[in-house]
SERO-4910 file (N, C-alpha, C, O; in steps of 0.05 Angstrom, whole numbers):
BEGIN
 pado doro    nc1    nc2    nc3   cac1   cac2   cac3    cc1    cc2    cc3    oc1    oc2    oc3
  Unk    A   -275    141    325   -250    127    316   -236    113    338   -232    125    359
  Unk    A   -228     88    334   -214     74    355   -186     87    359   -174     99    341
  Unk    A   -177     84    384   -153     97    392   -129     85    376   -128     61    370
  Unk    A   -110    103    370    -86     93    357    -68     81    380    -69     88    403
  Unk    A    -53     61    369    -33     47    387     -6     49    376     -2     57    353
  Unk    A     13     41    392     43     41    383     54     15    387     50      2    407
  Unk    A     70      6    367     85    -19    370    114    -11    372    125      0    354
  Unk    A    126    -17    396    153     -9    401    171    -31    390    169    -55    396
  Unk    A    189    -22    373    207    -41    359    235    -40    372    249    -60    373
  Unk    A    242    -16    382    268    -12    396    264     11    414    242     21    417
  Unk    A    287     20    428    287     42    445    278     68    431    265     86    442
  Unk    A    287     69    404    282     93    391    261     91    368    255    111    354
  Unk    A    250     66    363    231     63    341    206     52    349    205     31    361
  Unk    A    185     67    343    156     57    347    139     63    324    143     84    312
  Unk    A    122     46    316    104     49    294     75     53    303     65     38    320
  Unk    A     61     73    293     32     77    301     15     59    284     20     54    261
  Unk    A     -7     48    297    -25     31    283    -53     32    295    -57     41    317
  Unk    A    -73     22    280   -100     18    291   -106    -12    285    -97    -23    265
  Unk    A   -122    -25    302   -130    -52    297   -156    -58    308   -167    -44    324
  Unk    A   -165    -81    298   -190    -92    309   -183   -121    314   -181   -136    295
  Unk    A   -178   -128    338   -165   -154    345   -186   -178    345   -207   -177    357
  Unk    A   -177   -198    330   -191   -224    332   -169   -245    332   -149   -244    319
  Unk    A   -175   -266    350   -154   -287    353   -153   -304    328   -131   -310    319
  Unk    A   -176   -312    317   -177   -330    296   -191   -323    270   -193   -340    252
  Unk    A   -200   -299    267   -215   -290    245   -196   -280    221   -173   -273    226
  Unk    A   -206   -279    199   -192   -267    176   -187   -239    181   -205   -226    192
  Unk    A   -164   -228    173   -156   -201    178   -155   -185    152   -151   -196    131
  Unk    A   -160   -160    153   -154   -140    131   -130   -123    139   -130   -111    160
  Unk    A   -110   -124    121    -87   -107    126    -86    -84    108    -83    -88     84
  Unk    A    -88    -59    119    -88    -36     99    -60    -23     99    -49    -17    121
  Unk    A    -50    -18     76    -22     -6     72    -26     21     56    -35     21     33
  Unk    A    -20     42     69    -25     69     58     -4     78     37     15     62     32
  Unk    A     -6    100     25     12    109      5     36    126     14     41    130     38
  Unk    A     51    135     -6     74    151     -2     67    178     12     50    193      3
  Unk    A     80    183     34     76    207     51     49    209     63     40    231     70
  Unk    A     34    187     64      7    188     75      6    179    104     28    179    116
  Unk    A    -16    172    115    -19    163    143    -44    147    145    -56    139    125
  Unk    A    -52    142    171    -76    124    175    -99    142    188   -116    132    203
  Unk    A    -98    167    181   -119    185    192   -140    192    170   -158    207    175
  Unk    A   -136    181    147   -154    188    124   -180    171    124   -185    154    141
  Unk    A   -196    177    103   -222    165    100   -220    134     95   -236    119    106
  Unk    A   -201    125     80   -199     97     73   -194     78     97   -210     59    101
  Unk    A   -172     83    113   -171     66    136   -194     65    155   -201     45    167
  Unk    A   -207     90    159   -231     90    176   -253     74    165   -266     60    180
  Unk    A   -257     75    138   -279     60    126   -273     31    128   -292     15    133
  Unk    A   -249     22    125   -242     -7    126   -244    -17    156   -251    -40    161
  Unk    A   -237     -1    174   -240     -8    202   -270    -12    210   -277    -31    223
  Unk    A   -287      6    201   -316      4    206   -325    -22    193   -340    -38    206
  Unk    A   -317    -27    169   -325    -52    154   -318    -77    169   -334    -96    171
  Unk    A   -293    -76    179   -282   -100    194   -298   -105    221   -304   -127    228
  Unk    A   -305    -83    233   -319    -85    258   -346    -97    253   -354   -116    267
  Unk    A   -360    -86    234   -385    -94    225   -389   -124    218   -408   -137    224
  Unk    A   -367   -133    203   -366   -161    194   -349   -180    211   -341   -202    203
  Unk    A   -344   -171    234   -328   -186    254   -302   -198    242   -296   -222    244
  Unk    A   -287   -180    230   -262   -188    219   -239   -173    234   -243   -152    246
  Unk    A   -214   -185    233   -192   -171    243   -184   -149    225   -191   -150    202
  Unk    A   -170   -130    235   -160   -107    219   -135    -94    231   -133    -91    256
  Unk    A   -117    -87    214    -95    -70    223    -85    -52    198    -83    -61    175
  Unk    A    -80    -27    207    -69     -7    188    -45      5    205    -48     12    228
  Unk    A    -22      7    192      2     18    205     12     42    190      7     46    166
  Unk    A     27     58    204     42     79    190     72     70    190     83     63    211
  Unk    A     84     71    166    112     63    163    128     85    177    119    107    183
  Unk    A    153     77    183    171     97    197    174    121    178    175    120    154
  Unk    A    174    144    193    175    170    179    149    180    167    148    201    155
  Unk    A    128    164    172    101    174    163     83    178    188     86    166    209
  Unk    A     64    196    184     44    202    207     59    208    232     77    225    233
  Unk    A     51    191    255     62    196    281     81    173    288     90    171    311
  Unk    A     89    156    269    110    136    273    137    152    276    140    174    265
  Unk    A    156    140    290    181    153    292    199    151    266    192    136    248
  Unk    A    219    165    264    238    163    242    234    186    222    213    199    222
  Unk    A    256    191    206    255    213    186    247    202    160    258    181    151
  Unk    A    227    215    148    216    206    122    238    203    101    238    183     87
  Unk    A    257    222     99    276    221     78    298    199     81    314    193     64
  Unk    A    297    186    106    316    163    111    302    136    104    315    115    104
  Unk    A    276    137     98    261    113     94    262    106     64    271    121     47
  Unk    A    254     81     59    252     71     30    235     47     29    225     37     49
  Unk    A    231     37      5    215     12      1    222    -10     17    205    -23     28
  Unk    A    248    -15     20    257    -38     36    251    -35     65    241    -54     77
  Unk    A    256    -11     76    251     -7    105    220     -7    110    211    -17    131
  Unk    A    205      4     93    176      5     97    163    -22     94    143    -28    107
  Unk    A    174    -39     76    167    -67     73    173    -83     98    157   -100    106
  Unk    A    195    -77    111    203    -91    135    184    -82    158    176    -99    174
  Unk    A    178    -57    160    159    -47    180    133    -62    178    121    -70    199
  Unk    A    124    -66    154     98    -79    149    100   -108    158     82   -119    171
  Unk    A    122   -122    149    125   -150    156    125   -154    188    114   -173    198
  Unk    A    139   -136    203    139   -137    232    112   -134    243    103   -149    260
  Unk    A     98   -114    234     71   -110    245     51   -133    239     35   -141    255
  Unk    A     54   -144    215     37   -168    209     44   -192    227     26   -207    236
  Unk    A     70   -196    232     78   -218    249     69   -215    278     63   -235    291
  Unk    A     69   -189    287     62   -183    315     32   -181    320     23   -188    342
  Unk    A     17   -171    300    -11   -166    305    -29   -188    291    -46   -200    304
  Unk    A    -23   -193    267    -39   -212    252    -31   -242    260    -48   -260    259
  Unk    A     -7   -245    266      6   -270    274      0   -292    253      9   -289    230
  Unk    A    -13   -314    260    -18   -336    242    -44   -333    227    -49   -350    210
  Unk    A    -59   -313    231    -84   -312    218    -81   -307    189    -60   -296    180
  Unk    A   -100   -316    174   -101   -310    144   -110   -280    140   -124   -269    157
  Unk    A   -101   -267    119   -109   -239    116   -111   -231     87   -101   -245     69
  Unk    A   -125   -209     82   -126   -196     56   -110   -170     57   -111   -156     77
  Unk    A    -94   -165     36    -78   -140     36    -94   -120     19   -106   -127     -2
  Unk    A    -95    -95     29   -107    -73     12    -82    -54     12    -73    -46     32
  Unk    A    -73    -47    -14    -51    -30    -17    -61     -6    -32    -71     -9    -54
  Unk    A    -57     18    -20    -65     43    -32    -40     56    -45    -21     62    -30
  Unk    A    -39     61    -72    -16     74    -85      8     59    -80     11     36    -88
  Unk    A     28     72    -65     55     58    -60     48     34    -42     63     14    -42
  Unk    A     26     34    -27     20     11    -10     16    -15    -25     21    -36    -14
  Unk    A      8    -13    -51      5    -37    -67     33    -49    -73     35    -73    -77
  Unk    A     53    -31    -74     81    -42    -80     90    -55    -54    103    -76    -55
  Unk    A     85    -43    -30     93    -56     -5     77    -82     -3     88   -102      7
  Unk    A     52    -82    -11     37   -107     -9     49   -130    -26     50   -153    -17
  Unk    A     56   -123    -49     68   -143    -67     93   -156    -56     98   -179    -60
  Unk    A    109   -139    -42    133   -149    -28    126   -169     -4    143   -186      3
  Unk    A    101   -167      7     95   -185     29     90   -214     21     92   -232     37
  Unk    A     85   -216     -6     81   -245    -16    106   -262    -11    105   -286     -9
  Unk    A    130   -250     -8    155   -265     -3    153   -278     26    163   -300     30
  Unk    A    141   -265     43    140   -274     71    114   -289     81    115   -307     98
  Unk    A     92   -282     70     66   -291     79     49   -305     57     24   -304     58
  Unk    A     62   -316     37     46   -326     14     22   -344     22      0   -341     11
  Unk    A     27   -362     40      4   -380     47    -17   -368     64    -39   -379     66
  Unk    A    -11   -345     78    -31   -331     94    -47   -311     78    -69   -305     86
  Unk    A    -37   -302     57    -49   -280     40    -72   -293     24    -66   -309      7
  Unk    A    -97   -286     29   -119   -298     16   -134   -279     -5   -152   -287    -19
  Unk    A   -124   -254     -6   -136   -237    -27   -119   -211    -27   -107   -204     -6
  Unk    A   -119   -197    -49   -106   -172    -53   -124   -152    -68   -134   -157    -90
  Unk    A   -126   -127    -55   -141   -106    -67   -122    -82    -71   -110    -71    -52
  Unk    A   -119    -73    -96   -103    -50    -99   -118    -25   -106   -137    -27   -122
  Unk    A   -111     -3    -96   -126     24   -100   -106     43   -113    -88     53    -99
  Unk    A   -109     49   -139    -90     67   -152    -62     58   -148    -44     74   -142
  Unk    A    -58     31   -152    -32     18   -148     -8     32   -164     -9     38   -187
  Unk    A     14     35   -148     37     48   -159     63     33   -154     83     46   -146
  Unk    A     66      7   -159     91     -6   -157    112      5   -176    105     13   -199
  Unk    A    136      6   -167    159     15   -183    156     44   -193    168     52   -213
  Unk    A    140     59   -178    135     87   -187    160    105   -186    163    124   -202
  Unk    A    178     99   -167    204    114   -163    220    115   -189    232    136   -195
  Unk    A    221     93   -203    234     91   -228    217    100   -252    224    118   -267
  Unk    A    195     86   -254    177     89   -277    163    117   -280    160    127   -302
  Unk    A    155    127   -257    141    154   -257    158    178   -248    151    201   -253
  Unk    A    180    172   -236    197    194   -226    223    194   -243    224    209   -262
  Unk    A    243    178   -235    269    179   -248    268    179   -277    280    197   -290
  Unk    A    255    160   -290    253    159   -319    242    184   -333    248    190   -356
  Unk    A    225    199   -318    211    222   -330    224    247   -321    215    269   -330
  Unk    A    245    247   -301    258    271   -294    272    284   -317    285    269   -332
  Unk    A    272    309   -321    290    322   -340    319    319   -332    324    313   -308
  Unk    A    338    323   -350    366    319   -344    375    337   -320    390    328   -302
  Unk    A    365    361   -320    373    381   -299    365    369   -272    381    371   -253
  Unk    A    341    358   -268    332    347   -244    349    322   -235    356    318   -212
  Unk    A    356    305   -255    372    281   -249    400    290   -240    411    279   -221
  Unk    A    410    310   -252    437    322   -246    437    332   -217    455    327   -202
  Unk    A    416    347   -210    415    359   -184    412    337   -162    423    339   -141
  Unk    A    396    317   -168    393    294   -149    418    280   -145    425    274   -122
  Unk    A    433    273   -166    459    260   -166    480    277   -149    497    266   -135
  Unk    A    477    304   -152    497    321   -139    490    325   -110    508    324    -93
  Unk    A    465    330   -104    457    338    -76    444    316    -59    442    318    -35
  Unk    A    436    295    -73    424    272    -60    395    275    -51    382    258    -39
  Unk    A    384    300    -59    355    305    -50    344    327    -68    358    346    -75
  Unk    A    319    325    -74    304    346    -88    275    348    -79    266    330    -65
  Unk    A    262    369    -85    232    371    -79    219    371   -105    225    387   -123
  Unk    A    198    352   -109    183    353   -133    154    357   -129    144    350   -108
  Unk    A    141    368   -148    112    370   -147     98    353   -167    107    351   -190
  Unk    A     76    339   -158     62    319   -175     35    318   -166     29    314   -142
  Unk    A     16    322   -185    -12    320   -178    -22    336   -153    -38    325   -138
  Unk    A    -12    361   -149    -19    376   -127     -4    371   -101     -8    385    -82
  Unk    A     13    349   -101     29    343    -78     58    351    -81     67    354   -104
  Unk    A     73    356    -59    100    361    -60    116    340    -44    109    335    -21
  Unk    A    136    327    -56    151    307    -44    179    312    -42    191    323    -61
  Unk    A    193    304    -19    222    306    -20    232    278    -31    224    257    -21
  Unk    A    247    278    -51    258    254    -63    287    251    -59    301    270    -67
  Unk    A    298    229    -49    325    225    -44    337    206    -65    323    189    -77
  Unk    A    364    209    -67    376    191    -86    376    163    -75    373    143    -90
  Unk    A    378    160    -48    379    133    -36    351    118    -41    350     94    -47
  Unk    A    329    134    -39    303    120    -44    300    110    -73    289     89    -78
  Unk    A    310    126    -92    309    119   -120    325     93   -124    316     75   -138
  Unk    A    349     92   -113    366     69   -114    354     45   -101    356     22   -111
  Unk    A    342     48    -79    329     26    -66    306     15    -80    300     -9    -81
  Unk    A    290     35    -94    268     27   -110    276      7   -132    261    -10   -138
  Unk    A    300     11   -143    309     -8   -164    314    -35   -154    314    -54   -169
  Unk    A    320    -37   -127    326    -64   -116    298    -78   -109    298   -102   -101
  Unk    A    276    -64   -112    251    -74   -105    233    -79   -128    209    -73   -126
  Unk    A    243    -88   -150    227    -92   -174    207   -116   -170    215   -138   -162
  Unk    A    182   -111   -175    162   -131   -171    146   -138   -195    132   -158   -195
  Unk    A    147   -122   -216    129   -126   -239    138   -146   -258    123   -154   -275
  Unk    A    163   -154   -255    172   -176   -273    170   -204   -260    174   -225   -272
  Unk    A    161   -202   -234    159   -227   -220    132   -241   -226    115   -231   -239
  Unk    A    131   -268   -217    106   -282   -220     97   -294   -193    112   -308   -180
  Unk    A     73   -288   -186     62   -298   -161     40   -318   -170     22   -310   -185
  Unk    A     41   -342   -161     22   -363   -170      1   -369   -150    -12   -390   -152
  Unk    A     -4   -351   -130    -27   -356   -110    -52   -356   -124    -57   -339   -141
  Unk    A    -69   -375   -116    -96   -378   -128   -115   -361   -109   -131   -373    -94
  Unk    A   -113   -335   -111   -129   -317    -94   -146   -298   -111   -143   -296   -136
  Unk    A   -162   -283    -97   -178   -261   -112   -160   -237   -112   -151   -228    -91
  Unk    A   -154   -224   -137   -139   -200   -138   -154   -180   -154   -160   -184   -177
  Unk    A   -161   -158   -141   -177   -136   -154   -162   -110   -153   -155   -100   -132
  Unk    A   -158    -99   -175   -145    -72   -178   -167    -51   -183   -184    -54   -201
  Unk    A   -168    -30   -167   -187     -9   -171   -171     17   -177   -153     24   -162
  Unk    A   -179     32   -199   -165     54   -207   -184     76   -216   -204     71   -229
  Unk    A   -176    101   -208   -194    124   -217   -188    130   -248   -165    132   -256
  Unk    A   -209    134   -262   -205    140   -290   -190    166   -295   -176    170   -315
  Unk    A   -195    185   -276   -181    211   -278   -157    214   -258   -150    236   -250
  Unk    A   -144    191   -252   -120    191   -236    -98    208   -250    -88    201   -272
  Unk    A    -90    230   -239    -69    246   -250    -42    240   -238    -22    253   -246
  Unk    A    -40    222   -221    -14    215   -206     -3    189   -218     21    187   -225
  Unk    A    -21    168   -221    -11    141   -230    -30    134   -251    -54    134   -248
  Unk    A    -18    128   -275    -36    118   -299    -49     91   -292    -39     75   -277
  Unk    A    -72     87   -305    -86     61   -301    -70     37   -309    -75     15   -298
  Unk    A    -51     40   -327    -37     18   -336    -21      2   -313    -15    -22   -315
  Unk    A    -17     18   -293     -2      5   -269    -18    -16   -256     -8    -36   -246
  Unk    A    -45    -13   -255    -63    -33   -243    -63    -57   -261    -63    -80   -251
  Unk    A    -62    -52   -288    -61    -76   -306    -35    -90   -305    -33   -115   -307
  Unk    A    -13    -76   -301     13    -89   -297     15   -106   -272     29   -126   -270
  Unk    A      0    -96   -252      0   -114   -225    -15   -140   -232     -6   -162   -223
  Unk    A    -37   -139   -247    -53   -163   -253    -35   -184   -267    -38   -208   -263
  Unk    A    -17   -174   -283      0   -193   -300     20   -209   -282     30   -230   -290
  Unk    A     26   -197   -257     44   -212   -239     31   -238   -230     45   -258   -226
  Unk    A      4   -238   -225    -10   -261   -215    -19   -280   -239    -35   -274   -256
  Unk    A     -6   -303   -238    -11   -323   -261    -35   -341   -256    -46   -351   -275
  Unk    A    -43   -345   -232    -66   -365   -225    -89   -352   -210   -109   -365   -202
  Unk    A    -87   -325   -205   -108   -312   -188   -132   -308   -203   -133   -309   -228
  Unk    A   -153   -302   -188   -181   -294   -199   -177   -263   -203   -178   -249   -183
  Unk    A   -173   -253   -227   -166   -226   -231   -188   -208   -240   -207   -216   -254
  Unk    A   -185   -183   -232   -207   -164   -240   -195   -135   -238   -181   -129   -219
  Unk    A   -201   -118   -258   -196    -90   -256   -221    -73   -256   -238    -78   -273
  Unk    A   -223    -55   -239   -247    -37   -237   -238     -8   -241   -221      2   -226
  Unk    A   -249      5   -262   -241     33   -266   -266     49   -257   -288     45   -265
  Unk    A   -259     67   -238   -281     84   -228   -282    110   -243   -264    127   -244
  Unk    A   -305    112   -256   -311    136   -275   -306    162   -259   -315    164   -237
  Unk    A   -291    181   -270   -285    206   -259   -271    204   -232   -268    224   -218
  Unk    A   -261    181   -225   -246    177   -200   -219    189   -202   -206    187   -222
  Unk    A   -209    201   -177   -182    212   -177   -162    191   -166   -168    167   -164
  Unk    A   -139    201   -157   -118    181   -147   -127    170   -119   -125    146   -114
  Unk    A   -136    188   -101   -140    179    -75   -165    161    -71   -166    145    -52
  Unk    A   -186    164    -88   -211    150    -87   -222    149    -57   -229    128    -47
  Unk    A   -223    171    -47   -232    175    -19   -261    184    -16   -272    185      6
  Unk    A   -273    190    -39   -302    202    -38   -319    179    -28   -311    156    -29
  Unk    A   -343    186    -19   -362    166     -9   -370    146    -30   -371    122    -25
  Unk    A   -374    157    -55   -380    140    -77   -358    120    -83   -363     96    -87
  Unk    A   -334    130    -85   -311    112    -91   -307     90    -69   -303     67    -75
  Unk    A   -309    100    -43   -306     82    -20   -327     60    -21   -322     36    -15
  Unk    A   -352     67    -27   -375     48    -30   -367     26    -51   -373      3    -47
  Unk    A   -355     34    -72   -348     15    -95   -325     -4    -84   -325    -28    -87
  Unk    A   -306      9    -71   -282     -6    -61   -293    -27    -40   -285    -50    -41
  Unk    A   -310    -19    -22   -320    -38     -1   -336    -60    -15   -334    -83     -6
  Unk    A   -350    -54    -34   -365    -75    -50   -346    -97    -61   -351   -121    -60
  Unk    A   -323    -86    -72   -304   -105    -85   -290   -120    -63   -284   -143    -67
  Unk    A   -284   -108    -40   -271   -122    -17   -290   -144     -7   -282   -167     -3
  Unk    A   -315   -137     -5   -335   -157      5   -336   -182    -15   -338   -205     -7
  Unk    A   -333   -176    -41   -334   -199    -61   -311   -217    -58   -314   -241    -61
  Unk    A   -286   -206    -51   -262   -220    -45   -267   -239    -22   -261   -263    -22
  Unk    A   -278   -226      0   -281   -239     27   -302   -263     24   -298   -283     36
  Unk    A   -323   -259      7   -343   -278      4   -334   -304     -8   -344   -325     -1
  Unk    A   -314   -302    -25   -300   -324    -36   -281   -340    -18   -274   -363    -24
  Unk    A   -273   -327      5   -256   -339     24   -269   -354     45   -263   -376     52
  Unk    A   -289   -338     57   -302   -350     82   -324   -371     74   -337   -383     91
***
């Protein structure tokens, strides 16, 4: 595995990333999920793919995630979107790129179209979870949980075998980052991949993402018996195949 690097943004803030540098080639930008990092099987598989195919690559850890600085509970969709924007500007620069968003990473990816619309040449979603803070959390919380969150500003919740600290500020910030009612008219390849047995995010979310794109070449791939992370060798093989199909139509 290639060595991790750090991008220093200020005296107190640095973001960890891995990359495969190319001055003029197409890049793959991988955006991980909520409370995740870049040490998993997915970023490693995409880095290997990028090297093999002489493509640029970058995967970052948002502030408060992995080994990046910052407190997780102080972060939100807005700050993590900005982290991603800064890394793309510093590492990818003017190169064209494909976004790969895993779970919450797909939400962060959709936000990047505001800044890099002409550079984004493809989008691959894996178990995409845009607007999950409202649709899958707040709207489904029992009254008691909502009351506790409004009173204390923070709760711990369990979902699909994971435990998350959820703050009132991240819920409120999520409402400011609505993406599913928007329209993106980029004529790019957009493929959503979702596990049939995803217990964290329903498959409908991938279909909702596709509706955002009015002119894209759209596709949804359901992986039979697939879970939320889709990190098995079989699932990764299918994801790489779909990524290659998007790239083939660009180069």
